[in-house]
C-alpha positions in Angstrom: 51.3 81.1 -51.1 51.5 78.3 -53.7 50.7 77.0 -57.1 48.7 73.8 -57.5 47.3 71.6 -60.3 44.3 69.6 -59.3 43.9 66.0 -60.3 41.6 65.7 -63.3 42.3 69.1 -64.9 45.2 70.8 -66.7 44.9 74.2 -64.9 47.6 75.6 -62.7 46.1 77.7 -59.9 47.7 80.3 -57.6 46.6 80.4 -53.9 47.3 82.9 -51.1 46.3 81.4 -47.8 46.3 82.6 -44.2 44.8 80.7 -41.2 43.0 78.2 -43.5 41.3 80.9 -45.5 42.4 81.2 -49.0 42.1 83.4 -52.0 42.5 81.3 -55.1 43.1 82.5 -58.6 42.1 79.7 -60.9 43.6 78.7 -64.2 46.6 81.0 -64.3 48.2 78.6 -66.8 47.5 75.4 -68.6 50.0 72.6 -68.1 50.8 69.9 -70.7 52.8 66.7 -70.7 56.5 67.1 -71.1 56.3 70.9 -71.0 58.2 73.1 -68.5 56.4 76.0 -66.9 58.1 78.8 -65.0 55.8 79.9 -62.1 56.8 82.9 -60.0 55.2 84.8 -57.2 56.4 87.8 -55.1 55.2 90.3 -52.6 55.7 94.0 -53.2 55.5 95.6 -49.7 55.5 99.1 -51.1 52.2 98.4 -52.9 50.8 95.9 -50.4 50.3 93.5 -53.3 51.0 89.9 -54.2 51.9 89.1 -57.8 52.3 85.9 -59.9 53.9 85.5 -63.3 53.9 82.5 -65.7 56.8 82.0 -68.0 58.2 85.4 -67.2 55.1 87.3 -68.5 54.0 90.6 -67.1 53.2 90.1 -63.4 49.5 90.0 -62.4 48.4 91.5 -59.1 46.0 89.5 -56.9 44.2 90.3 -53.6 46.5 90.1 -50.6 43.7 89.7 -48.1 44.9 86.3 -47.0 48.6 87.1 -47.1 50.4 85.2 -44.2 51.6 87.7 -41.7 52.4 85.8 -38.5 53.0 82.2 -39.7 56.3 80.3 -39.9 56.8 79.5 -43.6 59.0 77.1 -45.5 59.6 76.2 -49.1 57.8 73.0 -49.9 57.5 70.9 -53.1 55.0 68.1 -53.2 53.3 65.8 -55.6 50.4 63.5 -55.0 49.1 61.0 -57.5 45.3 61.0 -57.6 45.1 57.8 -59.6 46.9 54.4 -59.8 48.9 55.7 -62.8 52.5 56.9 -62.6 52.8 60.6 -62.0 56.0 62.7 -62.1 57.2 66.2 -61.3 60.4 67.6 -62.6 61.8 70.7 -60.8 64.7 72.4 -62.5 65.4 75.0 -59.8 63.9 76.9 -56.9 64.9 80.4 -56.0 64.0 82.4 -52.9 65.1 85.9 -52.2 64.4 88.7 -49.7 65.3 92.3 -50.2 66.7 93.9 -47.1 
């Protein structure tokens, strides 16, 4: 599960992917230069749902059809410049929790 911003647009997308098959929710937010965005996702096992939230707004449920269930997962941050211009990503914090 991840957020991505494609080169050439200002949309932040949310993707749930399993075995190379993804469910993408396009344009969950619009990003702008020098603007911080808080992007959150979580799984509610009691409801069999995946949710995302932007800037602490009310969570939005998405299809969990492609929720990873037997893959080894890790937290990853990445940036790729799609042009010869300088690109930057500032990450203030990353938080990961599991309820036991």
